[in-house]
C-alpha positions as CSV (number, residue, x, y, z in Angstrom):
1,X,-0.2,0.2,-0.3
2,X,1.7,3.1,-0.7
3,X,-0.3,4.7,2.2
4,X,-2.5,7.3,0.3
5,X,-5.1,5.9,0.9
6,X,-6.8,7.7,4.2
7,X,-5.0,11.7,2.8
8,X,-6.2,14.1,2.4
9,X,-4.1,15.7,-0.9
10,X,-5.5,11.9,-2.6
11,X,-8.2,12.8,-5.2
12,X,-8.7,8.9,-6.0
13,X,-11.2,9.1,-8.9
14,X,-10.2,12.2,-10.1
15,X,-8.7,12.4,-14.0
16,X,-6.0,15.2,-15.6
17,X,-8.3,17.4,-16.4
18,X,-11.0,17.6,-13.0
19,X,-7.4,18.3,-11.5
20,X,-5.4,20.6,-13.7
21,X,-9.4,23.1,-13.1
22,X,-9.3,21.6,-9.5
23,X,-6.1,23.3,-8.5
24,X,-5.9,26.9,-11.2
25,X,-8.9,27.2,-9.2
26,X,-7.0,26.7,-6.3
27,X,-4.0,29.6,-7.8
28,X,-1.9,30.0,-5.1
29,X,2.2,28.0,-5.5
30,X,2.2,24.9,-4.0
31,X,-0.8,24.0,-4.0
32,X,-0.8,20.0,-4.9
33,X,-3.1,16.7,-4.9
34,X,-2.1,13.2,-5.9
35,X,-3.6,10.9,-8.4
36,X,-4.3,8.4,-10.1
37,X,-2.5,7.7,-13.0
38,X,-4.7,7.9,-16.1
39,X,-2.0,5.0,-17.9
40,X,-3.4,2.6,-15.2
41,X,0.1,1.3,-15.5
42,X,1.5,-0.9,-11.5
43,X,5.1,0.6,-12.9
44,X,3.3,4.3,-12.9
45,X,0.0,4.1,-10.8
46,X,0.0,8.0,-9.2
47,X,0.9,11.1,-10.4
48,X,1.5,14.7,-8.5
49,X,-0.3,18.0,-9.4
50,X,1.2,20.7,-8.6
51,X,0.7,24.9,-9.4
52,X,2.8,27.1,-9.4
53,X,3.5,30.1,-11.2
54,X,0.0,30.0,-13.0
55,X,1.0,26.7,-14.5
56,X,-0.2,22.9,-13.5
57,X,2.7,20.1,-13.6
58,X,1.4,16.7,-13.4
59,X,4.5,14.7,-12.3
60,X,4.6,11.1,-12.6
61,X,5.2,8.8,-9.6
62,X,6.9,5.7,-10.5
63,X,7.3,2.5,-8.5
64,X,9.9,0.6,-8.1
65,X,9.6,-2.7,-9.0
66,X,12.8,-4.4,-7.1
67,X,13.2,-2.1,-3.8
68,X,9.0,-1.9,-3.3
69,X,10.1,2.1,-3.8
70,X,9.0,4.8,-5.1
71,X,10.6,8.1,-7.0
72,X,9.6,10.8,-8.7
73,X,9.6,11.9,-12.4
74,X,11.6,9.8,-15.4
75,X,14.5,7.1,-13.7
76,X,17.9,8.8,-12.6
77,X,21.3,8.1,-11.4
78,X,20.9,9.2,-7.9
79,X,17.3,9.8,-7.4
80,X,15.1,9.8,-4.6
81,X,13.5,6.9,-3.2
82,X,10.6,6.3,-1.2
83,X,8.7,4.3,0.9
84,X,5.3,5.4,0.1
85,X,3.6,7.8,-1.3
86,X,3.5,9.6,1.7
87,X,6.9,10.6,2.8
88,X,7.5,11.5,-1.3
89,X,5.3,14.2,0.4
90,X,5.8,14.9,4.0
91,X,9.6,15.2,2.0
92,X,8.5,18.0,-0.1
93,X,5.9,19.8,2.4
94,X,9.4,20.5,4.0
95,X,12.0,20.5,1.1
96,X,11.6,21.8,-2.5
97,X,10.5,19.8,-5.3
98,X,12.3,20.2,-9.1
99,X,10.1,21.4,-11.7
100,X,10.7,20.5,-14.7
101,X,8.4,22.4,-18.0
102,X,9.6,20.9,-20.6
103,X,8.7,22.8,-23.4
104,X,10.3,25.4,-21.7
105,X,12.6,23.7,-20.3
106,X,12.8,25.9,-17.6
107,X,13.0,24.4,-14.1
108,X,11.5,26.0,-11.2
109,X,11.6,24.3,-7.5
110,X,8.5,24.9,-5.1
111,X,7.6,22.9,-1.9
112,X,3.9,21.1,-1.8
113,X,2.2,23.9,0.5
114,X,-1.5,23.9,0.1
115,X,-3.9,20.3,-0.6
116,X,-6.3,20.7,-3.2
117,X,-9.6,18.7,-2.3
118,X,-11.7,17.8,-5.9
119,X,-15.0,18.1,-4.6
């Protein structure tokens, strides 16, 4: 269990558009939620959705079968790995999360500050 089911930030049945709309409405840097990934792939079960600088970022959360841990984004050497999705959230409430804009190739960073609930 990824430790998501009882959490306020977990929007279980939420699709990408609903999540993005909710974050645009919140309009606060650092607003976030976690939803199930659209692909329903066991290697990428969840997506972290973050609002920053008038943009919404959808960051895949990967499940690493060999270690039974979770990591953010594409696989990279030296990446941070976590025992649960809840640990990822707790970590990035304390330390900044790097946001990469693949279209403009820019980097920003923010902490996860405001939980957005999808109605």
